[in-house]
C-alpha positions in Angstrom: 45.8 -16.4 -14.0 44.0 -19.6 -13.6 42.4 -22.0 -16.0 39.2 -19.9 -16.2 41.1 -16.7 -17.0 42.9 -18.6 -19.8 39.6 -19.9 -21.2 38.2 -16.4 -21.1 41.2 -15.1 -23.0 40.9 -17.9 -25.6 37.3 -17.0 -26.2 38.0 -13.3 -26.5 40.9 -13.9 -28.9 38.5 -15.9 -31.1 35.8 -13.2 -31.0 36.0 -10.1 -28.9 32.4 -9.2 -29.7 31.0 -12.1 -27.6 28.8 -10.9 -24.8 29.9 -11.3 -21.2 26.9 -13.6 -20.7 28.0 -15.9 -23.5 31.5 -16.0 -22.1 30.3 -16.6 -18.6 28.2 -19.5 -19.8 31.1 -21.1 -21.6 33.4 -20.9 -18.6 30.7 -21.9 -16.0 30.5 -18.5 -14.2 27.7 -16.1 -13.5 27.9 -12.8 -15.4 29.2 -10.5 -12.7 32.2 -12.7 -11.7 33.0 -13.2 -15.3 32.8 -9.4 -16.0 35.1 -8.8 -13.0 37.7 -11.2 -14.3 37.6 -9.5 -17.7 38.1 -6.1 -16.1 41.0 -7.4 -14.0 42.6 -8.8 -17.1 42.3 -5.4 -18.7 43.5 -3.6 -15.6 46.5 -5.9 -15.4 47.4 -5.2 -19.0 46.8 -8.8 -20.2 44.1 -7.5 -22.5 45.8 -4.6 -24.2 42.9 -3.4 -26.3 39.9 -4.4 -28.4 40.1 -3.9 -32.1 38.3 -4.8 -35.3 40.3 -6.8 -37.8 39.8 -5.6 -41.4 40.4 -7.6 -44.6 43.2 -5.9 -46.5 41.9 -7.3 -49.8 38.4 -5.9 -49.2 40.1 -2.5 -48.8 42.2 -2.9 -52.0 45.4 -3.6 -50.2 46.5 -6.4 -52.4 50.3 -6.3 -51.8 52.1 -7.2 -48.6 55.8 -6.3 -48.5 58.4 -7.2 -45.9 60.9 -4.4 -46.0 64.4 -5.1 -44.5 66.5 -2.1 -43.5 70.2 -2.0 -42.8 71.9 1.1 -41.3 75.4 2.2 -40.4 74.0 4.6 -37.8 73.0 3.5 -34.4 72.8 6.8 -32.5 69.8 8.1 -30.5 69.1 11.0 -32.9 69.1 8.9 -36.0 67.0 6.1 -34.4 64.4 8.6 -33.2 64.3 10.1 -36.7 63.6 6.6 -38.1 61.0 5.9 -35.6 59.2 9.2 -36.2 59.4 8.7 -40.0 58.2 5.1 -40.0 55.4 5.5 -37.5 54.0 8.4 -39.6 53.7 6.1 -42.6 50.1 4.5 -42.4 51.0 1.6 -44.7 53.4 0.2 -42.1 51.4 -2.3 -40.0 54.4 -3.7 -38.1 57.8 -2.3 -37.3 60.5 -4.4 -35.6 64.1 -3.7 -34.5 66.0 -6.9 -35.3 69.0 -8.9 -34.2 71.1 -10.4 -36.9 71.8 -9.4 -40.5 69.2 -6.7 -40.7 68.5 -3.8 -38.3 64.8 -3.2 -38.9 61.9 -5.1 -40.5 58.7 -3.5 -41.7 55.5 -5.1 -42.7 53.8 -2.9 -45.3 50.4 -3.2 -47.0 49.8 -1.3 -50.2 47.4 -1.4 -53.2 50.0 -2.5 -55.8 53.6 -2.1 -57.0 53.1 1.6 -57.9 51.9 2.3 -54.3 54.9 0.4 -52.9 57.2 2.6 -55.1 55.6 5.7 -53.6 56.0 4.3 -50.1 59.6 3.4 -50.8 60.4 6.9 -52.1 58.8 8.5 -49.0 60.8 6.2 -46.7 64.2 6.8 -48.3 63.4 10.5 -48.5 62.8 10.7 -44.8 65.7 8.8 -43.4 69.3 8.1 -44.5 69.5 4.3 -44.9 72.4 2.0 -45.9 70.3 -0.6 -47.6 66.6 -1.3 -48.2 65.4 -4.6 -49.5 61.9 -5.8 -50.1 60.3 -9.2 -50.2 56.8 -9.5 -51.6 54.3 -11.9 -50.2 52.8 -14.2 -52.8 50.3 -16.0 -50.6 49.2 -15.8 -46.9 49.3 -19.3 -45.6 48.7 -18.4 -41.9 47.9 -15.1 -40.3 46.5 -14.8 -36.8 46.3 -12.4 -34.0 45.7 -15.2 -31.5 48.6 -15.6 -29.1 49.3 -19.1 -27.7 48.2 -19.5 -24.1 49.7 -21.8 -21.5 48.3 -25.3 -21.8 47.3 -25.0 -25.5 
């Protein structure tokens, strides 16, 4: 990737609805070469997908919870059961396997505390867990989907 590709990526991260013509103008290319670069970035897997970002508050999802999971089981069958159970829960927007004191970390969005309790009951009913701990977000200070690019 060269400087022009990085500029294209930066523009698309800011607003993926920009037209190819607008992007081309901002990176000093004609439309066809710009379109080809974007297609190559997609083909190479640099651009993973295009998505619309929704406002959780506008959807009534007022509570963000970070759920820490500890387990005493680390076998393939248990792990797959956890993966299947967690990925089936639509309120989980991020799911990470961790190094350190906790084994897994979930980012969960729900309407309120009662909705979190229902989520929690579904989670512990689906998988045998050693410890589940929750931390509730009081304020979002920074949230971005924009990844840092070389030279930024």
